[in-house]
N, CA, C and O of each residue as an XYZ file, in Angstrom:
316
protein
N      12.071     12.567      1.011
C      11.951     12.886     -0.393
C      12.257     11.635     -1.209
O      13.232     10.930     -0.946
N      11.423     11.373     -2.190
C      11.668     10.217     -3.038
C      12.491     10.651     -4.236
O      12.127     11.584     -4.952
N      13.569      9.982     -4.440
C      14.453     10.305     -5.545
C      14.080      9.531     -6.786
O      13.283      8.596     -6.719
N      14.643      9.903     -7.916
C      14.320      9.222     -9.167
C      14.909      7.816     -9.252
O      14.553      7.052    -10.149
N      15.800      7.469     -8.335
C      16.447      6.172     -8.402
C      15.787      5.115     -7.530
O      16.289      3.995     -7.435
N      14.676      5.447     -6.895
C      13.982      4.477     -6.047
C      13.093      3.587     -6.905
O      12.487      4.044     -7.874
N      13.022      2.330     -6.543
C      12.132      1.418     -7.253
C      10.704      1.633     -6.769
O      10.465      2.294     -5.759
N       9.771      1.067     -7.504
C       8.369      1.192     -7.100
C       8.118      0.521     -5.760
O       7.305      0.999     -4.968
N       8.808     -0.579     -5.501
C       8.655     -1.267     -4.210
C       9.155     -0.384     -3.067
O       8.543     -0.355     -1.999
N      10.254      0.332     -3.277
C      10.777      1.220     -2.239
C       9.820      2.376     -1.972
O       9.615      2.762     -0.821
N       9.239      2.923     -3.025
C       8.277      4.018     -2.856
C       7.043      3.507     -2.117
O       6.527      4.182     -1.227
N       6.566      2.305     -2.486
C       5.422      1.701     -1.803
C       5.721      1.501     -0.326
O       4.877      1.794      0.521
N       6.917      1.005     -0.006
C       7.289      0.778      1.389
C       7.344      2.085      2.169
O       6.935      2.126      3.329
N       7.837      3.138      1.559
C       7.874      4.441      2.247
C       6.469      4.966      2.505
O       6.203      5.543      3.560
N       5.566      4.768      1.543
C       4.185      5.195      1.753
C       3.548      4.431      2.909
O       2.822      5.008      3.719
N       3.822      3.135      2.980
C       3.268      2.319      4.067
C       3.816      2.769      5.410
O       3.058      2.900      6.372
N       5.109      3.007      5.492
C       5.700      3.460      6.758
C       5.136      4.808      7.188
O       4.864      5.025      8.369
N       4.960      5.708      6.232
C       4.404      7.024      6.548
C       2.964      6.900      7.025
O       2.570      7.559      7.988
N       2.175      6.059      6.360
C       0.777      5.878      6.762
C       0.690      5.279      8.161
O      -0.159      5.687      8.954
N       1.556      4.317      8.473
C       1.545      3.724      9.822
C       1.927      4.742     10.884
O       1.359      4.747     11.976
N       2.888      5.603     10.569
C       3.285      6.652     11.521
C       2.129      7.619     11.761
O       1.874      8.022     12.896
N       1.444      7.982     10.705
C       0.295      8.880     10.830
C      -0.784      8.245     11.699
O      -1.366      8.909     12.557
N      -1.054      6.951     11.478
C      -2.078      6.287     12.277
C      -1.680      6.193     13.745
O      -2.540      6.259     14.623
N      -0.388      6.041     14.022
C       0.072      6.034     15.424
C      -0.157      7.396     16.066
O      -0.575      7.483     17.221
N       0.119      8.462     15.312
C      -0.040      9.814     15.854
C      -1.502     10.230     15.990
O      -1.856     10.968     16.909
N      -2.344      9.763     15.083
C      -3.742     10.196     15.047
C      -4.675      9.147     15.625
O      -5.757      8.914     15.086
N      -4.270      8.518     16.707
C      -5.143      7.554     17.390
C      -6.315      8.268     18.040
O      -6.231      9.438     18.413
N      -7.394      7.540     18.162
C      -8.548      8.136     18.838
C      -8.423      7.947     20.336
O      -7.915      6.933     20.814
N      -8.887      8.924     21.053
C      -8.861      8.875     22.509
C     -10.085      8.151     23.042
O     -10.883      7.617     22.273
N     -10.230      8.135     24.365
C     -11.373      7.442     24.967
C     -12.715      8.094     24.614
O     -13.759      7.450     24.707
N     -12.690      9.350     24.215
C     -13.932     10.027     23.849
C     -14.267      9.866     22.366
O     -15.250     10.440     21.898
N     -13.464      9.089     21.611
C     -13.738      8.847     20.199
C     -13.221      9.917     19.261
O     -13.503      9.891     18.063
N     -12.459     10.863     19.806
C     -11.914     11.931     18.968
C     -10.421     11.744     18.770
O      -9.738     11.167     19.616
N      -9.921     12.234     17.647
C      -8.497     12.156     17.343
C      -7.724     12.986     18.367
O      -8.140     14.088     18.724
N      -6.608     12.453     18.832
C      -5.832     13.149     19.857
C      -5.131     14.390     19.328
O      -4.830     15.302     20.098
N      -4.864     14.442     18.024
C      -4.184     15.611     17.456
C      -5.199     16.597     16.889
O      -5.171     17.780     17.228
N      -6.103     16.111     16.019
C      -7.075     16.989     15.354
C      -8.234     17.365     16.268
O      -8.888     18.387     16.063
N      -8.482     16.537     17.273
C      -9.588     16.725     18.205
C     -10.954     16.708     17.506
O     -11.892     17.384     17.927
N     -11.039     15.923     16.435
C     -12.301     15.790     15.719
C     -12.690     14.325     15.657
O     -11.819     13.458     15.589
N     -13.976     14.036     15.681
C     -14.389     12.652     15.457
C     -14.275     12.335     13.965
O     -14.609     13.182     13.137
N     -13.824     11.167     13.611
C     -13.677     10.806     12.203
C     -12.565     11.590     11.539
O     -12.802     12.292     10.555
N     -11.373     11.480     12.056
C     -10.212     12.228     11.564
C      -9.964     11.907     10.085
O      -9.776     10.745      9.725
N      -9.965     12.922      9.244
C      -9.761     12.712      7.809
C      -8.330     12.296      7.499
O      -8.095     11.588      6.520
N      -7.373     12.722      8.315
C      -5.976     12.344      8.100
C      -5.806     10.843      8.340
O      -5.151     10.158      7.555
N      -6.389     10.341      9.409
C      -6.311      8.914      9.707
C      -7.057      8.104      8.649
O      -6.615      7.017      8.278
N      -8.169      8.619      8.167
C      -8.917      7.934      7.119
C      -8.087      7.832      5.849
O      -8.076      6.788      5.198
N      -7.392      8.908      5.492
C      -6.533      8.885      4.302
C      -5.389      7.885      4.476
O      -5.035      7.183      3.529
N      -4.817      7.815      5.658
C      -3.733      6.867      5.918
C      -4.239      5.430      5.812
O      -3.544      4.565      5.281
N      -5.453      5.171      6.318
C      -6.033      3.827      6.191
C      -6.272      3.476      4.727
O      -6.067      2.333      4.319
N      -6.706      4.461      3.935
C      -6.931      4.229      2.508
C      -5.622      3.892      1.791
O      -5.600      3.043      0.900
N      -4.538      4.556      2.178
C      -3.229      4.257      1.580
C      -2.824      2.829      1.915
O      -2.356      2.101      1.040
N      -2.995      2.420      3.160
C      -2.643      1.054      3.552
C      -3.511      0.025      2.824
O      -3.011     -1.016      2.396
N      -4.792      0.308      2.682
C      -5.677     -0.613      1.970
C      -5.264     -0.740      0.505
O      -5.241     -1.841     -0.046
N      -4.939      0.386     -0.120
C      -4.530      0.361     -1.527
C      -3.210     -0.383     -1.705
O      -3.045     -1.135     -2.665
N      -2.278     -0.177     -0.792
C      -0.988     -0.861     -0.886
C      -1.155     -2.358     -0.705
O      -0.476     -3.141     -1.369
N      -2.045     -2.764      0.182
C      -2.292     -4.187      0.404
C      -2.982     -4.804     -0.813
O      -2.681     -5.933     -1.203
N      -3.906     -4.054     -1.407
C      -4.610     -4.545     -2.590
C      -3.644     -4.751     -3.758
O      -3.739     -5.745     -4.477
N      -2.724     -3.818     -3.942
C      -1.732     -3.942     -5.011
C      -0.841     -5.144     -4.752
O      -0.512     -5.875     -5.687
N      -0.442     -5.367     -3.507
C       0.410     -6.504     -3.168
C      -0.313     -7.816     -3.443
O       0.287     -8.748     -3.978
N      -1.582     -7.903     -3.090
C      -2.350     -9.124     -3.329
C      -2.525     -9.368     -4.819
O      -2.459    -10.507     -5.282
N      -2.747     -8.297     -5.565
C      -2.935     -8.431     -6.997
C      -1.659     -8.901     -7.682
O      -1.712     -9.711     -8.607
N      -0.514     -8.398     -7.235
C       0.742     -8.757     -7.889
C       1.168    -10.180     -7.546
O       1.848    -10.818     -8.350
N       0.794    -10.693     -6.387
C       1.165    -12.063     -6.037
C       0.140    -13.068     -6.532
O       0.391    -14.273     -6.482
N      -1.002    -12.608     -7.005
C      -2.047    -13.511     -7.462
C      -2.014    -13.713     -8.975
O      -2.968    -14.254     -9.532
N      -0.966    -13.303     -9.643
C      -0.906    -13.453    -11.088
C      -0.764    -14.917    -11.449
O      -0.073    -15.676    -10.770
N      -1.409    -15.292    -12.497
C      -1.378    -16.670    -12.959
C      -0.102    -16.935    -13.752
O       0.353    -16.065    -14.493
N       0.472    -18.108    -13.609
C       1.646    -18.427    -14.420
C       1.248    -18.532    -15.884
O       0.140    -18.960    -16.210
N       2.139    -18.145    -16.740
C       1.834    -18.173    -18.163
C       1.917    -19.600    -18.671
O       2.811    -20.359    -18.300
N       0.977    -19.946    -19.519
C       0.992    -21.270    -20.133
C       1.621    -21.145    -21.506
O       1.442    -20.126    -22.174
N       2.345    -22.145    -21.937
C       2.977    -22.051    -23.246
C       1.933    -22.005    -24.350
O       0.902    -22.674    -24.284
N       2.220    -21.212    -25.348
C       1.326    -21.066    -26.485
C       1.541    -22.245    -27.434
O       2.676    -22.556    -27.796
N       0.447    -22.902    -27.835
C       0.577    -24.058    -28.723
C       1.071    -23.662    -30.106
O       1.712    -24.458    -30.791
N       0.777    -22.450    -30.511
C       1.198    -21.996    -31.827
C       2.663    -21.574    -31.862
O       3.237    -21.395    -32.937
N       3.261    -21.417    -30.695
C       4.662    -21.010    -30.616
C       5.540    -22.244    -30.818
O       5.438    -23.205    -30.056
N       6.401    -22.226    -31.835
C       7.224    -23.411    -32.081
C       8.236    -23.619    -30.961
O       8.891    -22.675    -30.522
N       8.356    -24.853    -30.507
C       9.314    -25.210    -29.456
C      10.652    -25.537    -30.089
O      10.718    -26.207    -31.120
N      11.709    -25.064    -29.470
C      13.043    -25.380    -29.963
C      13.506    -26.637    -29.277
O      13.435    -26.741    -28.052
N      13.977    -27.587    -30.040
C      14.493    -28.804    -29.431
C      15.990    -28.671    -29.242
O      16.673    -28.078    -30.078
N      16.502    -29.214    -28.160
C      17.889    -29.023    -27.797
C      18.715    -30.094    -28.290
O      19.926    -30.091    -28.071
């Protein structure tokens, strides 16, 4: 259960751990079917992969931010 005191990074990490656990449990067997659902193209595993892809995309986006350049119109304080 996620409490109100968890940071966004902690919630993201819990989602990633849960998705990885799901993918471990819902591996495909030698016949191409999910070992738990016994269906080809397991929707649970697909959803877990989508969560991992989204979490990775958010991480890449947050680390790719450009540094802010000083505004020329903003007066500089001299020390």
